[in-house]
Residue, then its C-alpha position, 0 to 999 in steps of 0.5 A: m549491684k542490688k542498689h543499682l537495680f533498685a534505682l533502675a526500677g525508678t522513683l519511689p514516693n515516701e509511703s509504706g505498706f501494701k501500696k508501696r510494695i505494689r508500686f515498686h513491683q509495677g516500677w520493676w515491671r516497667a523497667f525490667v519487663l517492658a524496658e520503658d522509661e518512667g513517666n511523670n507523676p500524675v499528681q506532682k506532674t513535674e516529678k517522675v514516678c516508677n509506675t508510669i510509662l513515658n508516652g505509653d499512648v504510643s507504645k501501648k505497653n500497659f496492656l498484655s495482648e493485642r486482643i486486650l488493646v482492641a477492647v481498649e480502643q473500641t471502648i474509648d470509641d464507644r464512650k466518646k460516641a455515647g458521651s457516658g462512662i469516664i475514660e481517662e486516657q493518660r491514666l489508661y495508657n501510662n499508669l501501671l498502678s491504675s485499676q482502669p488498665l488492670c480491668f482491661n488486662f483481666f477482662g479484655e480477653l473475655y470481651a473477645d471470647k464470650a464463650l470463655c467469659l460464660k465459663i468463668l462467670q458460671q463459676y460464680w453464678p452457675e445458672l447463667t446460660e449466655v454472655t451477650n456483651v462485655i462493657f467497660e465503664y458501664s453506666p445506664k443510658q438512663n442515669y438513674t442515680k444522677d451522678n457519675s457512678a459506673f461499673d468498671v466492667a459489666f456483662e450482659v447475660m442471660s439465664g434461660g429466658r431472663s436477661g441480666l447484668v453482672g457488674f464489678e467494681c475493680k480495685y488495685t491500690d486505690t481506696f474507696s471514695s471517702t466522700e459521703y454522696r447523698k442524693p434524693e435519687y439514692e433514697r428513692i431507689f433504696q426505699k423501693g428496693r428495701e424489701i428485696t435487697f437492702i437490710s441495713d439502715y440508709d445511713e449505714y450504706t451512705a457512710s464513706k466506707y460503703n458509699q461507692l459500693f452502695r452507689n453501684q448497687l443502686i445502679a443494679e436496683a434501678s435497672v431491675q426496677n425500671r425493667e431494663y434487666q430482669f436481674v443484676y448481680t454485682g461484685l468487688f474485684c480486688h487483690q487477694d492481699d488487699n485486706s481492707a478492700f476484701r473486708t469492706g466487700t465482705e461486710f457490704q455483702g452481709m448488708l444485702k438480702n441473699g448477699e452471697e448470691k447477689f454480690k461476690v468478692i472475687t480476688y485476682r488469684d481466684f480469677i486466675e485459678k478459674v481461668q487456668k482450670q478451663d480448656i483454653s488455648w496456649e495463648q490464653r494460658e500464657l496470658s493467665m501467667m502474665l496476669w499472675a506475674r504482673y499483678c500477683g507475682l511479687q516474688l519476682s521483684d523481691n530480690v531487687y526490692k529487699 
């Protein structure tokens, strides 16, 4: 019977460790919670894989609420008009293992509820006084880094009379980019921010381990240098059991002056705990439980997996 249930979860590639366990949980979610057929493998397109939905662009089942779906559709429309920020719609609608739908599921409710958004951000930066906008796939209109770097989600905020931005890189099972990108624009922004933010050598930031977080940090620095915002905070949002991502984020934090203030490493568990401690509606509390079940509650699929 258990072998039959395991097979219902779908096709599992030959892999091991954290990613295999998370992939199976998303296959279990697709089969036993969403009751959807598995879709095609995004890489081997002629094969099936358990963590994709067949025709998710029609069912919209990759998202946990109607308000989150509104944030998704408005963002797609906004990105098309702006011509910036990369939204891969097949990945967004069909891939349960992707960090892009995860980002919308965690932060889409904050897009709809700016008051709750402020309360959550104040848990990390108490001096914030207002949230004016929530933007997915945020990149400045002025492409300071001359590349495709973007925050997965950003919050335009106020601290008293000072305008600012909070930008997060979101990770699920995807690793940081291994490519060592270097551009003259990077070094110019870096040198200008040397006394204020950067305390390590340029070559250390551009190494593959930190390159992606560094490029996001350059967006932050350039935005302040060009007076688009008066301050910018950054962070990494990752699974509490993703030891590699957590370690990389913590190390990067230590490479910034006043890093614990400027750059936060936030886990799914920590975020959900902070949401649940707020005075929220029952619908929002249900959503927080759904976030736990889908992204953290591996014990729900343990009996089938084992």
